[in-house]
N, CA, C and O of each residue as an XYZ file, in Angstrom:
348
protein
N      -4.118     -0.527     13.757
C      -5.130     -0.930     12.937
C      -6.665     -0.824     13.554
O      -7.668     -1.023     12.869
N      -6.679     -0.534     14.732
C      -7.951     -0.086     15.068
C      -8.497      0.943     14.446
O      -9.641      1.081     14.013
N      -7.422      1.785     14.434
C      -7.770      3.467     13.753
C      -8.454      3.327     12.960
O      -9.634      3.667     13.055
N      -7.895      2.725     11.809
C      -8.109      2.475     10.589
C      -9.609      1.818     10.472
O     -10.331      2.199      9.550
N     -10.089      0.814     11.419
C     -11.115      0.165     11.158
C     -12.341      0.989     11.867
O     -13.524      0.776     11.599
N     -11.869      1.988     12.839
C     -12.849      2.961     13.089
C     -13.040      4.036     12.030
O     -14.142      4.579     11.946
N     -12.202      4.331     11.341
C     -12.423      5.131     10.360
C     -13.423      4.496      9.105
O     -14.356      5.103      8.579
N     -13.054      3.386      8.845
C     -13.922      2.860      7.977
C     -15.524      2.679      8.524
O     -16.535      2.918      7.864
N     -15.458      2.211      9.849
C     -16.862      2.316     10.768
C     -17.452      3.511     10.355
O     -18.543      3.375      9.801
N     -16.985      4.740     10.487
C     -17.521      6.133     10.692
C     -17.469      6.528      9.277
O     -17.897      7.669      9.102
N     -17.031      5.863      8.111
C     -17.089      6.353      6.675
C     -16.120      7.512      6.180
O     -16.227      8.096      5.101
N     -15.287      7.713      7.020
C     -14.184      8.631      7.133
C     -13.080      8.107      6.037
O     -12.047      7.659      6.534
N     -13.144      8.109      5.068
C     -12.454      7.353      3.794
C     -10.970      8.304      3.756
O      -9.942      7.670      3.517
N     -10.889      9.362      3.918
C      -9.659     10.013      3.749
C      -9.109      9.690      4.818
O      -8.241      8.883      4.487
N      -9.078      9.847      6.061
C      -8.834      9.252      7.370
C      -8.330      7.903      7.124
O      -7.160      7.672      7.427
N      -9.052      6.980      6.615
C      -8.753      5.553      6.527
C      -7.704      5.550      5.663
O      -6.743      4.877      6.037
N      -7.589      6.194      4.451
C      -6.501      6.077      3.042
C      -5.294      7.034      3.918
O      -4.184      6.619      3.582
N      -5.222      7.757      4.558
C      -4.049      8.596      5.351
C      -3.423      7.449      6.574
O      -2.211      7.331      6.757
N      -4.169      6.871      7.139
C      -3.757      5.799      8.147
C      -3.089      4.412      7.237
O      -2.133      3.789      7.700
N      -3.587      4.116      6.191
C      -2.890      3.150      5.571
C      -1.676      3.600      4.997
O      -0.738      2.803      4.968
N      -1.503      4.973      4.442
C      -0.478      5.255      3.781
C       0.658      5.020      4.966
O       1.645      4.287      4.897
N       0.215      5.892      6.120
C       1.362      5.825      7.378
C       1.763      4.620      7.384
O       2.913      4.432      6.986
N       1.114      3.676      7.741
C       1.092      2.288      8.013
C       2.083      1.636      6.872
O       3.220      1.235      7.120
N       1.713      1.614      6.110
C       2.397      1.387      4.832
C       3.912      1.438      4.741
O       4.757      0.550      4.621
N       3.996      2.904      4.845
C       5.362      3.540      5.185
C       6.089      2.914      5.903
O       7.113      2.361      5.502
N       5.521      2.892      7.526
C       6.225      2.283      8.417
C       6.579      0.954      8.250
O       7.654      0.608      8.741
N       5.750     -0.060      7.524
C       6.009     -1.487      7.314
C       7.356     -1.398      6.146
O       8.338     -2.135      6.234
N       7.225     -0.633      5.356
C       8.218     -0.739      4.082
C       9.459     -0.314      4.940
O      10.384     -1.120      5.040
N       9.519      0.643      5.432
C      10.764      1.262      6.053
C      11.544      0.391      7.114
O      12.747      0.130      7.068
N      10.602     -0.030      8.122
C      11.379     -0.524      9.459
C      11.185     -1.996      9.499
O      11.999     -2.585     10.210
N      10.040     -2.934      8.727
C      10.086     -4.245      8.972
C      11.000     -4.982      8.326
O      11.095     -6.189      8.549
N      11.876     -4.269      7.341
C      13.001     -4.830      6.290
C      12.720     -6.201      6.078
O      13.678     -6.948      6.274
N      11.568     -6.771      5.701
C      11.222     -8.182      5.181
C      10.457     -8.130      3.605
O       9.628     -8.981      3.284
N      10.791     -7.215      2.861
C       9.660     -6.841      1.961
C      10.661     -7.324      0.627
O      10.324     -6.893     -0.476
N      12.003     -8.299      0.723
C      12.545     -9.021     -0.418
C      13.089    -10.143     -0.071
O      13.267    -10.193      1.146
N      13.378    -10.933     -0.554
C      13.566    -12.410     -0.445
C      15.060    -12.436     -0.165
O      15.677    -11.601     -0.826
N      15.691    -13.080      0.533
C      16.924    -13.020      1.105
C      18.006    -13.364      0.098
O      17.997    -14.549     -0.235
N      18.919    -12.618     -0.454
C      19.997    -12.953     -1.397
C      19.748    -12.241     -2.795
O      20.549    -12.177     -3.727
N      18.303    -11.656     -2.731
C      17.782    -11.406     -3.965
C      18.438     -9.843     -4.288
O      18.593     -8.958     -3.447
N      18.788     -9.761     -5.804
C      19.246     -8.368     -6.134
C      18.594     -7.325     -6.371
O      19.027     -6.187     -6.548
N      17.088     -7.856     -6.381
C      16.149     -6.870     -6.898
C      14.970     -7.077     -5.869
O      14.878     -8.160     -5.291
N      14.079     -6.074     -5.630
C      12.931     -5.752     -4.978
C      11.787     -5.635     -5.540
O      11.170     -4.637     -5.168
N      11.212     -6.357     -6.386
C      10.015     -6.124     -6.886
C       8.686     -5.871     -6.064
O       7.728     -5.437     -6.704
N       8.587     -6.023     -5.171
C       7.474     -5.675     -4.355
C       7.444     -4.200     -4.018
O       6.448     -3.496     -3.851
N       8.915     -3.814     -3.940
C       9.351     -2.275     -3.565
C       9.011     -1.483     -4.654
O       8.255     -0.514     -4.577
N       9.610     -1.914     -5.768
C       9.249     -1.142     -7.095
C       7.801     -0.987     -7.707
O       7.414     -0.037     -8.388
N       6.968     -2.264     -7.282
C       5.354     -2.489     -7.905
C       4.738     -1.296     -6.627
O       3.799     -0.564     -6.942
N       5.312     -1.203     -5.308
C       4.435     -0.007     -4.270
C       4.870      1.285     -4.917
O       3.951      2.064     -5.171
N       6.264      1.718     -5.276
C       6.466      2.748     -5.973
C       5.441      3.436     -6.916
O       4.865      4.523     -6.874
N       5.428      2.004     -8.102
C       4.637      2.827     -8.968
C       3.274      2.895     -8.480
O       2.774      3.980     -8.778
N       2.526      2.169     -7.869
C       1.371      2.049     -7.371
C       1.297      3.289     -6.396
O       0.233      3.894     -6.526
N       1.948      3.697     -5.677
C       2.078      5.058     -5.137
C       1.735      6.411     -5.982
O       0.853      7.263     -5.869
N       2.985      6.200     -7.008
C       2.874      7.266     -8.051
C       1.686      7.452     -8.606
O       1.226      8.593     -8.597
N       0.977      6.426     -9.178
C      -0.306      6.125     -9.942
C      -1.286      6.839     -9.082
O      -1.771      7.838     -9.612
N      -1.707      6.549     -7.833
C      -2.675      6.806     -6.933
C      -2.772      8.108     -6.396
O      -3.744      8.794     -6.078
N      -1.349      8.333     -6.358
C      -1.199      9.953     -5.472
C      -1.981      9.933     -3.836
O      -1.936      8.905     -3.160
N      -2.455     10.788     -3.495
C      -2.903     10.976     -2.270
C      -4.387     10.656     -2.259
O      -4.869     10.471     -1.141
N      -5.170     10.562     -3.272
C      -6.492     10.251     -3.567
C      -7.031      8.960     -3.004
O      -8.153      8.618     -2.629
N      -5.640      8.243     -3.082
C      -5.667      6.650     -2.657
C      -4.817      6.052     -1.626
O      -4.152      6.754     -0.865
N      -4.822      4.891     -1.586
C      -3.283      4.414     -0.707
C      -2.940      3.182     -1.378
O      -3.662      2.478     -2.083
N      -1.734      3.027     -1.057
C      -0.985      1.819     -1.230
C       0.042      1.343     -0.299
O       0.660      2.243      0.269
N       0.324      0.302     -0.050
C       1.362     -0.390      1.275
C       1.439     -1.510      0.722
O       0.712     -2.165     -0.024
N       2.961     -1.712      1.448
C       3.233     -3.224      1.496
C       2.633     -4.093      2.520
O       2.716     -3.831      3.720
N       1.926     -5.300      1.972
C       1.446     -6.136      3.129
C       1.573     -7.559      3.214
O       1.416     -8.250      2.207
N       1.795     -7.965      4.126
C       2.656     -9.176      4.549
C       4.098     -9.104      4.704
O       4.658     -8.009      4.660
N       4.756    -10.203      4.884
C       6.100    -10.321      5.006
C       6.600    -11.439      4.679
O       5.912    -12.323      4.169
N       7.913    -11.573      4.930
C       8.684    -12.610      4.206
C       8.675    -12.719      2.929
O       7.675    -12.282      2.360
N       9.720    -13.299      2.137
C       9.061    -13.665      0.790
C       8.463    -12.190      0.305
O       7.397    -12.290     -0.303
N       8.844    -11.173      0.430
C       8.470     -9.942     -0.132
C       6.857     -9.470     -0.226
O       6.360     -8.546     -0.871
N       6.221    -10.477      0.680
C       4.754    -10.006      0.765
C       4.189     -9.695     -0.606
O       4.555    -10.231     -1.652
N       3.235     -8.745     -0.475
C       2.275     -8.479     -1.809
C       2.041     -6.665     -1.291
O       2.255     -6.134     -0.201
N       1.676     -6.253     -2.213
C       1.168     -4.937     -2.442
C      -0.176     -4.875     -2.134
O      -0.754     -5.875     -2.558
N      -1.031     -3.960     -1.466
C      -2.463     -3.738     -1.479
C      -2.508     -2.474     -1.531
O      -1.787     -1.696     -0.907
N      -3.609     -2.140     -2.498
C      -3.874     -0.617     -3.403
C      -5.489     -0.347     -3.066
O      -6.352     -1.213     -3.210
N      -5.753      1.074     -2.572
C      -7.090      1.275     -2.542
C      -7.254      2.179     -3.706
O      -6.682      3.267     -3.783
N      -8.102      1.671     -4.669
C      -8.497      2.693     -5.817
C      -9.803      2.844     -5.986
O     -10.632      1.962     -5.761
N     -10.120      4.317     -6.518
C     -11.575      4.394     -6.458
C     -12.068      3.817     -7.666
O     -11.447      3.824     -8.729
N     -13.467      3.196     -7.440
C     -13.880      2.357     -8.468
C     -13.964      2.791     -9.689
O     -13.809      1.942    -10.567
N     -14.149      3.779     -9.980
C     -13.886      4.670    -11.357
C     -12.658      4.883    -11.805
O     -12.595      5.435    -12.903
N     -11.319      4.516    -11.099
C     -10.351      4.322    -11.371
C      -9.546      3.135    -11.649
O      -8.447      3.062    -12.199
N     -10.333      2.172    -11.143
C      -9.625      0.732    -11.039
C      -9.323      0.427    -12.446
O      -8.164      0.042    -12.598
N     -10.061      0.490    -13.569
C      -9.506     -0.206    -14.763
C      -8.355      0.897    -15.414
O      -7.633      0.311    -16.221
N      -8.064      2.124    -15.281
C      -6.742      2.843    -15.907
C      -5.809      2.150    -14.909
O      -4.755      1.612    -15.246
N      -6.252      2.201    -13.723
C      -4.733      1.817    -12.244
C      -4.485      0.384    -12.940
O      -3.296      0.149    -13.152
N      -5.270     -0.474    -13.278
C      -5.036     -1.695    -13.704
C      -4.131     -1.852    -14.886
O      -3.135     -2.571    -14.796
N      -4.477     -1.113    -16.168
C      -4.173     -0.822    -17.321
C      -2.577     -0.323    -16.935
O      -1.610     -1.055    -17.148
N      -2.489      0.716    -16.477
C      -1.186      1.171    -16.142
C       0.007      0.056    -15.393
O       1.134      0.460    -15.107
């Protein structure tokens, strides 16, 4: 997390986004707390996959928080926010 904060302080947005993608992948794969126990669906993971497909590598999407599925956090360029939200 400190590396992400440092990248932001230095204005290195591409590094921040890459570190965010890596952190999110780690959370999604290893924490195993992205769904409600006993649920047959994982809506947060579906939303994450869709967001990652929409933003590609020019942005970053990650699972954030845990237990009860958490939420997803997506960093989208301002000029693409409306089209992302519409999608």
